[in-house]
PLY file of the C-alpha trace (Angstrom):
ply
format ascii 1.0
element vertex 725
property float x
property float y
property float z
element edge 724
property int vertex1
property int vertex2
end_header
78.79 -27.82 -32.21
82.48 -26.59 -31.23
85.01 -26.30 -34.02
86.17 -29.72 -34.64
86.07 -32.84 -36.88
85.80 -36.20 -35.85
88.20 -38.11 -37.62
89.53 -42.19 -37.81
93.41 -42.57 -38.77
94.91 -46.04 -39.01
98.46 -46.24 -38.13
100.90 -49.16 -39.33
104.16 -49.59 -37.26
107.56 -51.56 -36.81
107.50 -52.73 -33.62
106.82 -49.26 -32.01
107.75 -47.21 -34.45
105.35 -45.68 -36.68
105.94 -46.50 -40.53
102.44 -45.47 -42.45
99.53 -43.88 -41.67
96.34 -42.74 -43.37
93.18 -40.93 -42.66
90.58 -44.31 -42.70
87.11 -44.26 -44.09
84.94 -46.88 -45.95
86.93 -49.05 -49.01
90.25 -47.52 -48.01
93.68 -49.79 -48.97
95.70 -49.55 -46.18
98.73 -52.28 -45.54
97.80 -54.18 -48.42
94.01 -54.59 -47.32
90.96 -53.17 -48.20
88.81 -51.89 -45.01
85.24 -52.24 -44.30
84.29 -49.17 -41.98
80.82 -49.73 -40.10
79.78 -46.62 -38.24
76.93 -46.57 -35.36
76.16 -43.39 -33.90
73.71 -42.82 -30.95
72.58 -39.29 -30.18
71.71 -39.77 -26.26
71.39 -36.00 -25.77
72.09 -32.80 -26.96
75.37 -33.25 -25.06
76.36 -36.59 -25.82
76.93 -38.91 -28.64
77.99 -42.76 -28.74
80.01 -44.33 -31.34
80.75 -48.22 -31.97
83.02 -48.62 -35.22
84.07 -51.71 -36.72
87.10 -51.74 -39.08
87.26 -54.83 -40.89
90.15 -55.78 -43.32
89.76 -58.29 -46.20
93.51 -59.73 -45.51
95.49 -60.36 -42.16
97.40 -57.31 -40.95
99.93 -57.02 -38.46
100.82 -54.24 -36.01
98.35 -51.48 -36.45
96.02 -49.56 -34.42
93.18 -47.41 -34.92
92.85 -43.47 -33.41
89.67 -41.60 -32.93
90.84 -38.35 -32.88
88.90 -34.96 -32.50
90.95 -32.70 -34.99
90.79 -28.92 -34.31
91.81 -26.75 -36.93
93.87 -23.19 -36.30
94.46 -24.39 -32.85
95.59 -21.80 -29.83
97.67 -23.01 -26.57
95.34 -20.86 -24.98
93.24 -24.12 -24.93
93.05 -25.78 -21.56
93.62 -29.59 -22.09
92.95 -32.51 -19.20
94.01 -35.66 -19.10
92.53 -36.74 -15.49
95.53 -37.63 -13.04
97.80 -37.20 -16.18
97.93 -33.49 -17.86
96.38 -30.40 -16.36
96.75 -27.65 -18.87
98.39 -30.24 -20.97
101.06 -30.10 -18.02
102.50 -26.64 -20.29
105.30 -25.88 -17.56
109.12 -25.43 -17.52
110.65 -28.85 -17.32
113.75 -29.93 -15.63
115.32 -33.23 -16.09
116.83 -34.33 -12.84
117.25 -37.50 -10.73
114.92 -38.93 -8.07
114.31 -37.56 -5.48
114.07 -33.89 -7.30
115.28 -30.93 -5.47
115.45 -27.20 -7.86
119.25 -26.45 -8.04
120.12 -22.81 -6.67
119.82 -21.33 -9.81
116.42 -21.89 -10.50
114.82 -21.13 -7.22
112.61 -18.11 -6.53
109.63 -16.99 -5.29
107.18 -17.34 -8.19
108.45 -20.30 -10.34
106.87 -23.10 -11.46
109.05 -26.07 -12.72
107.90 -29.81 -13.17
110.16 -32.97 -13.77
110.18 -34.55 -17.10
106.70 -35.71 -16.93
104.45 -36.78 -20.38
103.53 -33.23 -21.39
102.90 -30.54 -23.95
105.90 -28.75 -24.54
106.50 -25.07 -24.21
107.86 -22.84 -26.59
107.91 -25.51 -29.83
105.66 -25.86 -32.62
104.33 -29.44 -32.75
104.47 -32.12 -29.50
102.57 -34.94 -28.48
101.43 -36.30 -25.75
100.45 -40.21 -24.70
98.75 -41.99 -22.42
97.58 -45.89 -21.87
94.17 -45.91 -19.75
95.87 -46.98 -16.58
98.01 -44.03 -16.32
94.38 -41.89 -16.09
92.10 -42.05 -13.52
89.02 -42.33 -16.13
90.13 -43.08 -19.99
89.54 -39.80 -21.30
90.65 -36.55 -22.93
89.16 -32.91 -22.76
89.45 -29.74 -23.78
88.06 -26.20 -22.67
87.60 -23.99 -25.90
87.84 -20.10 -23.94
87.35 -18.50 -27.26
84.13 -20.67 -28.56
83.13 -21.28 -24.66
82.91 -25.20 -24.79
84.25 -27.97 -23.34
84.46 -31.12 -25.35
85.33 -34.78 -23.88
86.40 -38.25 -25.61
85.54 -40.92 -23.06
86.00 -44.74 -23.70
86.78 -48.19 -21.89
90.13 -49.72 -20.66
90.63 -52.27 -23.32
89.29 -54.14 -26.25
90.16 -57.67 -27.15
93.29 -56.48 -28.73
94.82 -54.83 -25.78
94.61 -51.60 -23.52
93.48 -48.21 -24.95
95.34 -45.34 -25.05
94.20 -41.72 -24.74
96.99 -38.90 -26.69
96.97 -35.78 -28.38
99.25 -34.24 -31.22
99.59 -30.53 -31.13
100.66 -28.19 -33.67
98.38 -25.57 -35.90
96.08 -28.40 -36.16
95.49 -30.63 -33.04
94.63 -34.31 -32.69
92.70 -35.41 -29.41
91.44 -38.77 -28.73
91.93 -42.27 -28.10
93.92 -45.32 -29.57
92.52 -48.77 -30.17
95.40 -50.57 -29.38
97.47 -47.55 -27.33
101.01 -47.97 -29.14
103.46 -45.45 -27.23
105.92 -44.72 -29.93
109.32 -45.75 -29.76
110.01 -44.72 -26.06
107.76 -44.93 -22.84
107.95 -43.20 -19.72
109.40 -44.01 -16.62
109.58 -42.21 -13.18
111.03 -38.30 -14.44
112.18 -39.71 -17.90
109.52 -39.03 -20.83
112.03 -41.42 -22.92
113.04 -43.28 -20.25
113.30 -46.76 -22.05
112.18 -48.67 -25.20
108.69 -48.76 -25.58
107.28 -51.92 -25.00
104.33 -51.81 -27.21
102.83 -52.70 -30.71
100.09 -52.72 -32.44
97.16 -55.16 -33.04
97.48 -58.33 -35.59
93.62 -58.65 -37.20
92.62 -61.56 -39.38
91.15 -61.71 -42.19
87.28 -60.64 -41.93
87.56 -60.59 -37.82
88.37 -56.72 -37.33
88.51 -54.32 -34.76
85.68 -52.81 -32.61
85.96 -49.64 -30.70
83.52 -47.92 -28.27
83.92 -44.28 -27.43
81.68 -41.58 -26.10
81.95 -37.86 -26.69
80.44 -35.03 -24.70
79.75 -31.15 -25.86
78.86 -28.33 -23.18
78.70 -24.81 -22.84
81.83 -23.84 -20.55
82.43 -20.32 -19.32
85.68 -21.38 -17.33
87.75 -24.21 -16.65
85.91 -24.55 -13.84
82.95 -25.94 -15.98
85.11 -28.54 -17.55
85.49 -29.97 -13.97
82.05 -29.56 -12.94
80.91 -31.66 -16.57
83.43 -33.86 -15.75
81.86 -35.25 -12.48
78.74 -36.01 -14.18
80.42 -38.16 -17.09
83.31 -39.73 -15.88
81.44 -43.31 -14.72
80.22 -43.61 -18.58
82.13 -46.56 -19.02
82.30 -47.66 -15.48
79.32 -50.27 -15.80
77.70 -51.09 -12.31
80.00 -51.33 -9.49
79.21 -53.70 -6.63
81.23 -53.64 -3.55
82.61 -55.90 -1.76
82.43 -56.47 1.76
85.48 -58.02 3.46
87.06 -55.99 6.22
85.36 -53.73 8.37
86.50 -50.29 9.35
87.18 -51.34 12.89
88.93 -54.29 12.31
91.37 -52.66 9.91
91.69 -49.87 12.42
92.43 -52.68 14.89
95.18 -54.51 12.97
96.80 -51.02 12.11
96.89 -49.75 15.80
98.73 -53.65 16.48
101.33 -52.82 14.06
101.73 -49.04 15.16
102.35 -50.13 18.31
104.65 -53.43 17.82
106.55 -52.13 14.85
106.00 -47.92 14.08
106.64 -46.87 18.03
110.15 -45.10 18.39
111.25 -45.36 22.32
112.38 -41.77 21.91
108.59 -41.18 22.60
106.78 -40.78 19.28
104.87 -43.28 16.49
107.16 -43.73 13.51
105.85 -42.46 9.78
106.86 -46.43 9.23
108.68 -49.10 10.41
112.62 -48.83 10.91
114.63 -49.37 7.55
118.13 -49.35 6.61
118.99 -46.43 4.75
121.08 -46.00 1.49
124.28 -44.50 2.32
124.37 -40.38 2.57
120.40 -40.77 3.20
118.53 -40.96 6.40
115.58 -42.80 7.42
112.55 -41.67 5.59
110.51 -43.97 7.71
111.36 -42.58 11.01
110.08 -39.38 11.49
108.33 -37.13 8.63
106.34 -34.26 9.86
102.91 -34.26 8.39
102.31 -35.28 4.69
103.02 -39.16 5.22
101.80 -39.18 8.58
104.00 -37.47 11.29
101.24 -36.17 13.86
98.69 -37.37 11.85
98.78 -41.00 12.48
98.78 -40.30 16.04
95.35 -38.28 15.61
93.64 -41.39 14.76
95.51 -43.28 17.53
93.79 -41.03 20.03
90.53 -41.08 18.67
89.91 -44.66 18.31
92.91 -46.57 20.23
93.75 -48.53 23.47
94.94 -46.13 26.12
98.64 -47.10 25.46
97.98 -45.86 21.76
96.38 -42.53 23.59
99.27 -42.06 25.76
101.87 -42.73 22.68
99.44 -40.02 20.88
100.34 -37.50 23.42
104.02 -38.17 23.71
104.14 -37.90 20.01
102.99 -33.92 20.73
105.45 -33.55 22.89
107.87 -34.65 21.08
107.07 -32.33 18.04
106.39 -29.58 20.58
109.55 -30.33 22.59
112.22 -31.14 19.74
111.20 -30.57 16.56
109.88 -26.70 16.09
112.27 -24.65 14.31
113.08 -20.84 15.14
110.58 -19.46 13.14
107.78 -21.57 14.40
107.78 -24.03 11.44
108.46 -27.61 12.26
111.63 -29.90 11.14
111.23 -31.90 7.94
112.27 -35.08 9.31
113.67 -36.87 11.97
115.65 -40.13 12.90
115.51 -41.42 16.80
114.57 -37.69 17.87
117.42 -35.92 15.96
115.81 -33.35 13.70
116.79 -33.15 9.75
115.86 -30.91 6.91
114.14 -31.91 3.82
116.85 -31.09 1.02
117.55 -34.89 0.26
120.98 -34.10 -0.61
121.62 -32.51 2.43
119.94 -33.66 5.33
121.90 -31.83 7.79
120.42 -28.44 6.67
117.35 -28.40 8.91
116.50 -25.01 7.55
115.21 -26.43 4.70
111.96 -27.40 4.97
108.73 -28.61 2.87
105.88 -26.11 4.26
103.21 -28.24 3.65
104.67 -30.42 6.28
104.02 -27.63 8.73
100.72 -26.55 7.63
99.72 -30.39 7.98
100.94 -30.20 11.38
99.63 -26.94 12.31
96.30 -28.46 11.30
96.52 -31.82 12.90
97.51 -30.25 15.97
94.25 -28.47 16.41
92.50 -31.47 15.58
94.61 -33.14 18.32
93.43 -30.40 20.72
89.66 -30.24 19.81
89.51 -33.61 20.23
90.94 -33.29 23.92
88.07 -30.76 24.78
85.66 -33.33 23.31
86.92 -36.31 25.05
88.18 -34.84 28.43
91.70 -35.00 27.88
93.95 -32.71 29.86
95.37 -30.01 27.32
99.36 -29.35 27.79
100.53 -25.65 27.46
103.07 -26.71 25.58
100.98 -28.20 22.73
99.07 -24.65 22.47
102.28 -22.80 22.54
103.30 -24.81 19.69
100.35 -24.44 17.96
100.41 -20.76 18.34
104.11 -20.31 17.26
103.14 -22.37 14.19
100.44 -20.04 13.59
102.39 -16.78 14.31
105.26 -18.35 11.42
102.27 -19.11 8.90
100.91 -15.19 9.35
104.09 -14.01 8.96
105.30 -15.57 5.80
101.76 -14.37 4.29
102.37 -10.97 5.76
105.93 -10.57 3.97
105.46 -12.63 1.11
101.56 -13.24 0.06
102.24 -16.67 0.14
103.32 -19.81 2.23
106.04 -21.03 -0.38
107.14 -24.55 -0.85
110.37 -24.80 0.79
110.70 -22.35 3.92
112.96 -21.90 6.41
112.27 -23.76 9.55
114.39 -21.51 11.12
114.98 -18.48 9.28
111.03 -18.22 8.42
112.03 -17.24 4.61
110.71 -18.28 1.33
113.48 -20.60 -0.37
111.10 -22.04 -3.20
107.47 -20.34 -3.47
105.01 -20.67 -6.65
103.09 -23.82 -5.35
99.85 -24.21 -3.68
101.99 -27.14 -1.57
101.08 -25.60 1.92
97.60 -24.72 1.11
96.62 -26.13 4.31
97.92 -23.56 6.41
94.60 -22.20 5.43
92.70 -24.35 7.31
94.79 -24.82 10.08
94.77 -21.36 10.27
90.93 -21.34 10.58
90.86 -23.75 13.27
93.66 -21.40 15.18
91.54 -18.48 14.97
88.67 -20.45 16.24
90.59 -22.07 18.95
92.75 -19.22 20.48
89.91 -16.90 19.48
92.95 -14.86 17.71
91.25 -12.65 14.56
94.86 -12.27 13.15
94.74 -15.98 12.39
91.72 -16.06 10.80
92.23 -13.02 8.82
95.12 -14.27 7.25
93.36 -17.69 6.75
90.84 -15.64 4.72
93.08 -13.50 2.66
95.29 -16.57 1.82
92.07 -18.89 0.78
91.06 -15.72 -1.72
95.04 -15.81 -2.80
95.33 -19.88 -3.53
91.72 -19.94 -4.85
92.48 -17.22 -7.61
95.91 -18.18 -8.54
95.56 -22.21 -8.30
91.80 -23.43 -8.99
90.74 -20.65 -10.99
93.88 -21.67 -13.02
92.51 -25.70 -13.34
95.22 -27.04 -11.45
97.10 -27.41 -8.36
100.82 -28.16 -7.58
103.75 -29.39 -5.46
102.12 -30.97 -2.61
104.72 -33.94 -2.12
108.27 -32.73 -1.43
109.56 -34.62 -4.69
107.51 -33.74 -7.52
109.21 -30.26 -7.71
105.70 -28.21 -8.71
103.98 -30.71 -10.83
100.02 -30.92 -10.68
99.20 -33.08 -7.89
95.92 -34.03 -5.66
97.50 -33.88 -2.35
97.47 -30.13 -2.64
93.96 -30.20 -4.33
92.57 -32.15 -1.79
94.15 -29.74 0.68
91.81 -26.93 -0.83
88.76 -28.82 -0.04
89.65 -29.63 3.61
90.55 -25.73 4.09
87.69 -24.46 2.47
85.05 -26.67 4.43
87.41 -25.64 7.86
86.84 -21.90 6.93
83.16 -22.32 6.19
82.42 -24.11 9.46
84.89 -21.60 11.50
83.04 -18.52 9.70
80.00 -19.49 8.19
79.97 -17.69 5.29
78.69 -19.48 2.14
81.62 -18.02 -0.50
83.99 -20.78 0.96
81.95 -23.71 0.19
81.34 -22.23 -3.38
85.14 -22.47 -3.29
85.24 -25.70 -1.32
82.71 -27.19 -4.47
85.02 -25.91 -6.90
88.06 -27.40 -5.67
85.87 -30.74 -5.01
85.03 -31.10 -8.60
88.90 -30.50 -9.30
89.63 -33.77 -7.16
87.51 -35.72 -8.81
89.66 -35.90 -11.79
92.08 -37.36 -9.43
89.91 -40.39 -8.23
89.47 -43.56 -10.57
85.71 -44.13 -11.56
85.73 -47.59 -12.52
87.70 -50.94 -11.70
90.51 -51.74 -13.88
91.08 -55.19 -14.65
94.55 -56.59 -14.03
96.24 -59.11 -15.65
95.11 -62.23 -13.98
98.34 -63.61 -12.67
99.31 -60.81 -10.99
98.69 -60.27 -7.28
95.69 -57.83 -7.47
94.30 -60.02 -9.97
94.52 -62.88 -8.10
92.81 -61.06 -5.19
90.27 -59.22 -7.41
91.05 -55.83 -5.82
88.64 -53.06 -7.02
90.44 -50.11 -8.03
87.16 -47.60 -7.68
87.95 -44.92 -5.52
91.54 -45.07 -5.63
93.46 -41.84 -5.82
96.28 -40.64 -8.44
98.77 -38.55 -6.41
100.03 -36.74 -9.10
101.31 -36.52 -12.62
104.60 -37.70 -12.08
103.45 -40.88 -10.21
101.95 -43.28 -12.81
100.03 -45.06 -10.19
96.60 -44.70 -8.07
96.88 -45.66 -4.13
94.67 -46.54 -1.31
93.13 -43.37 0.03
93.46 -39.33 0.10
97.19 -38.35 1.31
97.08 -37.93 4.28
93.02 -37.09 4.80
89.90 -39.37 5.86
87.74 -37.11 3.46
85.40 -36.29 5.95
85.47 -33.02 4.32
83.16 -34.57 1.45
80.49 -35.40 3.88
80.53 -31.90 5.54
80.32 -30.63 2.04
77.45 -32.60 1.15
75.81 -31.38 4.48
76.02 -28.20 3.14
74.94 -28.25 -0.57
72.65 -31.38 -0.53
75.25 -32.67 -3.43
74.87 -36.64 -3.28
77.81 -36.98 -5.57
80.01 -36.07 -2.37
78.72 -38.76 -0.95
79.22 -41.22 -3.61
82.75 -40.00 -3.92
83.61 -40.74 -0.31
81.98 -44.11 -0.25
84.09 -45.20 -3.19
87.14 -44.04 -1.46
86.73 -45.08 2.33
84.40 -48.61 1.72
87.96 -49.88 -0.50
90.63 -48.66 1.26
90.50 -51.44 3.65
91.03 -53.99 0.92
94.78 -52.87 0.10
95.86 -53.92 4.13
97.72 -57.22 4.35
96.32 -59.61 6.83
97.57 -62.87 8.23
94.39 -64.64 6.26
95.12 -62.85 3.35
98.42 -61.52 2.56
99.71 -59.41 -0.08
102.89 -60.49 -1.93
105.17 -58.46 -3.35
106.67 -58.08 -6.83
109.67 -60.62 -5.51
107.51 -62.77 -3.49
107.67 -61.78 -0.21
104.60 -61.40 1.85
103.61 -58.10 3.51
103.34 -58.08 7.04
99.79 -58.05 8.76
98.97 -54.22 9.06
101.19 -53.02 6.31
99.65 -51.41 3.27
101.42 -50.30 0.45
100.77 -47.37 -1.89
101.26 -48.74 -5.20
98.05 -49.65 -7.09
99.52 -50.09 -10.26
97.55 -49.59 -13.51
99.93 -48.48 -15.48
103.32 -49.27 -17.01
105.77 -46.70 -15.41
107.23 -49.59 -13.86
106.97 -51.93 -16.36
104.15 -53.91 -17.57
104.80 -56.43 -15.31
104.81 -54.10 -12.48
101.21 -53.81 -13.02
99.31 -55.00 -10.41
102.24 -55.40 -8.33
103.39 -53.54 -4.74
107.12 -53.31 -3.37
107.82 -54.53 0.31
106.97 -51.25 2.44
104.47 -49.81 4.79
103.11 -46.64 3.87
101.03 -43.29 4.40
97.68 -45.12 3.24
97.52 -47.08 6.54
97.16 -43.68 8.09
94.35 -42.91 5.78
92.78 -45.72 6.43
92.89 -45.15 10.27
91.05 -41.72 9.73
88.71 -43.61 8.00
87.59 -45.10 11.09
88.02 -42.24 13.06
85.91 -39.91 10.94
83.79 -41.37 8.49
80.45 -43.17 9.81
79.85 -46.69 9.08
76.17 -45.66 8.09
74.98 -42.22 8.05
71.51 -41.46 8.88
69.45 -38.71 7.89
65.71 -38.70 9.27
64.52 -35.48 7.67
65.24 -36.94 4.31
63.90 -40.73 5.45
67.35 -41.38 3.64
70.64 -43.55 5.02
73.91 -44.27 3.55
76.44 -47.41 4.25
80.10 -46.72 4.14
81.32 -49.39 6.15
81.34 -53.12 5.16
78.03 -54.07 6.18
74.38 -54.40 4.78
71.62 -51.95 5.96
67.83 -51.43 5.50
65.29 -49.51 7.10
61.69 -49.99 8.11
59.14 -48.61 10.63
61.88 -46.58 12.19
64.36 -49.35 12.81
67.76 -50.06 10.85
68.51 -53.43 10.46
72.33 -54.43 9.93
73.85 -57.41 8.98
77.86 -58.06 8.93
78.37 -60.09 6.23
82.09 -60.16 6.82
84.57 -62.85 9.09
85.55 -60.49 11.30
83.80 -58.42 14.22
82.62 -54.88 13.13
82.03 -51.93 15.33
80.14 -49.60 13.08
79.71 -46.30 14.25
76.18 -44.82 13.22
75.61 -40.84 12.67
72.06 -40.02 12.96
71.00 -36.19 12.46
67.62 -34.58 11.55
69.12 -31.50 10.40
72.04 -30.16 8.78
72.25 -26.81 10.73
74.70 -26.94 12.82
78.58 -27.75 12.02
80.35 -30.99 12.85
83.49 -28.95 13.59
86.50 -31.35 14.29
86.72 -34.63 16.03
83.22 -35.14 15.83
83.14 -39.09 15.34
84.04 -39.41 18.73
80.70 -38.79 19.60
78.84 -41.12 17.30
77.24 -44.37 18.78
79.12 -47.54 18.11
77.53 -50.76 17.59
78.93 -53.88 17.48
78.01 -56.92 15.66
79.82 -60.37 15.45
80.15 -62.16 12.16
77.07 -63.51 10.34
74.98 -61.61 13.06
72.53 -58.84 12.53
71.73 -55.39 14.87
68.75 -53.31 15.19
68.58 -49.46 15.82
66.15 -47.91 16.81
65.77 -44.23 14.89
63.73 -42.92 17.62
0 1
1 2
2 3
3 4
4 5
5 6
6 7
7 8
8 9
9 10
10 11
11 12
12 13
13 14
14 15
15 16
16 17
17 18
18 19
19 20
20 21
21 22
22 23
23 24
24 25
25 26
26 27
27 28
28 29
29 30
30 31
31 32
32 33
33 34
34 35
35 36
36 37
37 38
38 39
39 40
40 41
41 42
42 43
43 44
44 45
45 46
46 47
47 48
48 49
49 50
50 51
51 52
52 53
53 54
54 55
55 56
56 57
57 58
58 59
59 60
60 61
61 62
62 63
63 64
64 65
65 66
66 67
67 68
68 69
69 70
70 71
71 72
72 73
73 74
74 75
75 76
76 77
77 78
78 79
79 80
80 81
81 82
82 83
83 84
84 85
85 86
86 87
87 88
88 89
89 90
90 91
91 92
92 93
93 94
94 95
95 96
96 97
97 98
98 99
99 100
100 101
101 102
102 103
103 104
104 105
105 106
106 107
107 108
108 109
109 110
110 111
111 112
112 113
113 114
114 115
115 116
116 117
117 118
118 119
119 120
120 121
121 122
122 123
123 124
124 125
125 126
126 127
127 128
128 129
129 130
130 131
131 132
132 133
133 134
134 135
135 136
136 137
137 138
138 139
139 140
140 141
141 142
142 143
143 144
144 145
145 146
146 147
147 148
148 149
149 150
150 151
151 152
152 153
153 154
154 155
155 156
156 157
157 158
158 159
159 160
160 161
161 162
162 163
163 164
164 165
165 166
166 167
167 168
168 169
169 170
170 171
171 172
172 173
173 174
174 175
175 176
176 177
177 178
178 179
179 180
180 181
181 182
182 183
183 184
184 185
185 186
186 187
187 188
188 189
189 190
190 191
191 192
192 193
193 194
194 195
195 196
196 197
197 198
198 199
199 200
200 201
201 202
202 203
203 204
204 205
205 206
206 207
207 208
208 209
209 210
210 211
211 212
212 213
213 214
214 215
215 216
216 217
217 218
218 219
219 220
220 221
221 222
222 223
223 224
224 225
225 226
226 227
227 228
228 229
229 230
230 231
231 232
232 233
233 234
234 235
235 236
236 237
237 238
238 239
239 240
240 241
241 242
242 243
243 244
244 245
245 246
246 247
247 248
248 249
249 250
250 251
251 252
252 253
253 254
254 255
255 256
256 257
257 258
258 259
259 260
260 261
261 262
262 263
263 264
264 265
265 266
266 267
267 268
268 269
269 270
270 271
271 272
272 273
273 274
274 275
275 276
276 277
277 278
278 279
279 280
280 281
281 282
282 283
283 284
284 285
285 286
286 287
287 288
288 289
289 290
290 291
291 292
292 293
293 294
294 295
295 296
296 297
297 298
298 299
299 300
300 301
301 302
302 303
303 304
304 305
305 306
306 307
307 308
308 309
309 310
310 311
311 312
312 313
313 314
314 315
315 316
316 317
317 318
318 319
319 320
320 321
321 322
322 323
323 324
324 325
325 326
326 327
327 328
328 329
329 330
330 331
331 332
332 333
333 334
334 335
335 336
336 337
337 338
338 339
339 340
340 341
341 342
342 343
343 344
344 345
345 346
346 347
347 348
348 349
349 350
350 351
351 352
352 353
353 354
354 355
355 356
356 357
357 358
358 359
359 360
360 361
361 362
362 363
363 364
364 365
365 366
366 367
367 368
368 369
369 370
370 371
371 372
372 373
373 374
374 375
375 376
376 377
377 378
378 379
379 380
380 381
381 382
382 383
383 384
384 385
385 386
386 387
387 388
388 389
389 390
390 391
391 392
392 393
393 394
394 395
395 396
396 397
397 398
398 399
399 400
400 401
401 402
402 403
403 404
404 405
405 406
406 407
407 408
408 409
409 410
410 411
411 412
412 413
413 414
414 415
415 416
416 417
417 418
418 419
419 420
420 421
421 422
422 423
423 424
424 425
425 426
426 427
427 428
428 429
429 430
430 431
431 432
432 433
433 434
434 435
435 436
436 437
437 438
438 439
439 440
440 441
441 442
442 443
443 444
444 445
445 446
446 447
447 448
448 449
449 450
450 451
451 452
452 453
453 454
454 455
455 456
456 457
457 458
458 459
459 460
460 461
461 462
462 463
463 464
464 465
465 466
466 467
467 468
468 469
469 470
470 471
471 472
472 473
473 474
474 475
475 476
476 477
477 478
478 479
479 480
480 481
481 482
482 483
483 484
484 485
485 486
486 487
487 488
488 489
489 490
490 491
491 492
492 493
493 494
494 495
495 496
496 497
497 498
498 499
499 500
500 501
501 502
502 503
503 504
504 505
505 506
506 507
507 508
508 509
509 510
510 511
511 512
512 513
513 514
514 515
515 516
516 517
517 518
518 519
519 520
520 521
521 522
522 523
523 524
524 525
525 526
526 527
527 528
528 529
529 530
530 531
531 532
532 533
533 534
534 535
535 536
536 537
537 538
538 539
539 540
540 541
541 542
542 543
543 544
544 545
545 546
546 547
547 548
548 549
549 550
550 551
551 552
552 553
553 554
554 555
555 556
556 557
557 558
558 559
559 560
560 561
561 562
562 563
563 564
564 565
565 566
566 567
567 568
568 569
569 570
570 571
571 572
572 573
573 574
574 575
575 576
576 577
577 578
578 579
579 580
580 581
581 582
582 583
583 584
584 585
585 586
586 587
587 588
588 589
589 590
590 591
591 592
592 593
593 594
594 595
595 596
596 597
597 598
598 599
599 600
600 601
601 602
602 603
603 604
604 605
605 606
606 607
607 608
608 609
609 610
610 611
611 612
612 613
613 614
614 615
615 616
616 617
617 618
618 619
619 620
620 621
621 622
622 623
623 624
624 625
625 626
626 627
627 628
628 629
629 630
630 631
631 632
632 633
633 634
634 635
635 636
636 637
637 638
638 639
639 640
640 641
641 642
642 643
643 644
644 645
645 646
646 647
647 648
648 649
649 650
650 651
651 652
652 653
653 654
654 655
655 656
656 657
657 658
658 659
659 660
660 661
661 662
662 663
663 664
664 665
665 666
666 667
667 668
668 669
669 670
670 671
671 672
672 673
673 674
674 675
675 676
676 677
677 678
678 679
679 680
680 681
681 682
682 683
683 684
684 685
685 686
686 687
687 688
688 689
689 690
690 691
691 692
692 693
693 694
694 695
695 696
696 697
697 698
698 699
699 700
700 701
701 702
702 703
703 704
704 705
705 706
706 707
707 708
708 709
709 710
710 711
711 712
712 713
713 714
714 715
715 716
716 717
717 718
718 719
719 720
720 721
721 722
722 723
723 724
């Protein structure tokens, strides 16, 4: 057993201010009441112990909560602390108090720096600090620690809530550390609002408990041998659903119908006559700000939504997708070969929120995304026999050359770089790791060893300096270098691309490690929303939604901005079905978040999102106030692009004849008998279901493989039969 004790504490509050506390055991007097404590322990295995503990007072008590803590004496800051989607290595980084959207001031910039915003964290250089989360702040209500000196990983997991309110997860760090769960959550005195740990007075208070009724808490403790922090993440993938219960997916909106609705919106509201697909709809920007809804390269959709349109769209959509490539290659490329970050009506701008006329200032992740997806466009054109323009290829070469130069000159790709100058302005981030995948595809497409060698060297650097450390950071452009899931998934995508291009097994190991860390960002259960909230009324399922970073306390529909097909490829290379399970959760549930004429999604202020809009908010936490839980603002977001990519790149049904198995991702039902697949469409919409049947995994899929899958059309409440021979 690792060096900790399990203890229970009881706390008394005046509103949210702690007034008294005690270690609680059977017979203790606290708050003028005598407490009866009953503990049930279930030793499930050598690694898991389940607890049910009841605390019953002999008098009425008010405003109290209970902690179940793992107490670690002689605590070391070398221990790695994980709150999934909330804190990575305890978020022990230097923090700056900046307003939103943040950009590092010039005096803080450099090649190897790590600054985060003022998010919940364990502080550096102080004797004592604490970190508190409500269950909905996290992808899984859990806390864990890797103890390198003991070679152990310890986890405590609980449920979303009890009858007394939402549960919490928290840690108090000093020479002794307390890590555990709170029943109910009480954020003491202050609570987090975007980029402010003490942003407002806490809305929390403890439970009122009647004489003889008590409060019963449930939690699980897991303990494993662990050689490194990666072992903690690997084990977490096995236990993250411990309180999830039975998850039953709802069949409501098929992938194809979701794409059809999105394509209509894309062409009616998101096409700029200058000749490209916008990333959103035209908006009215604030004074001295540009419209970030018009064009942003990569990241939230620029040059990505066009790939989905080229894959699955009408002829009009395909032509506009190619116009978008024209726009990128003719108007958006800087002197270095990197792309400019933003544009409005064809005019390019930079990524400095406070000086957008500085075109040189550029989020390198955007060009990394652009390079990767331009190569995907080119490979798709080859598959579907579309003429490829020299300008598109030259654009991809220039961007590849720019990333090679960045790598050669600096040994990293940086976070913010010069689109014209080609130098690093702010480094110390894995923001642009997608350039590894882009260079891998460029090396294959152009038969260029220089690109491939740079991809492989950079893959080793980023793996050793980020994945091995247990965090990835700085993918979004407005979080400084906070830990995030977007760069984490770019690791998965890049390593899988490298594996498919080179055939080297080392990249599968690296992809598995990155994917197992990515699991920690994905919601494992269905959160119970307030019944009067919009998501509560619509019975939204949260399993498979993805937290973007530790700054934004909400999950979102889908992966920003990918389909997740690399998880399918990872399954093919490993045979590990947990990757299929994860992509099913992500892909199946994404379509429920699209607003439709027959099922409009209403905003906080009572407006209905137009048909085809999909908002990024899956608010389970209180960062935008408790009233914001289960609600959205008015706007079209990047997640609609991920939904479109889902239809383009995720099969509706995946069949492995050699294993006599199949998996359903789309909103249909299926069964197999006598080498026939019987498919039923339970939805109220026509479904065009993509079927992928294969007998082995000997051949890599490559990019844009979904364009070659069989498509079966099934009307509502009807069936289709597929001969597997």
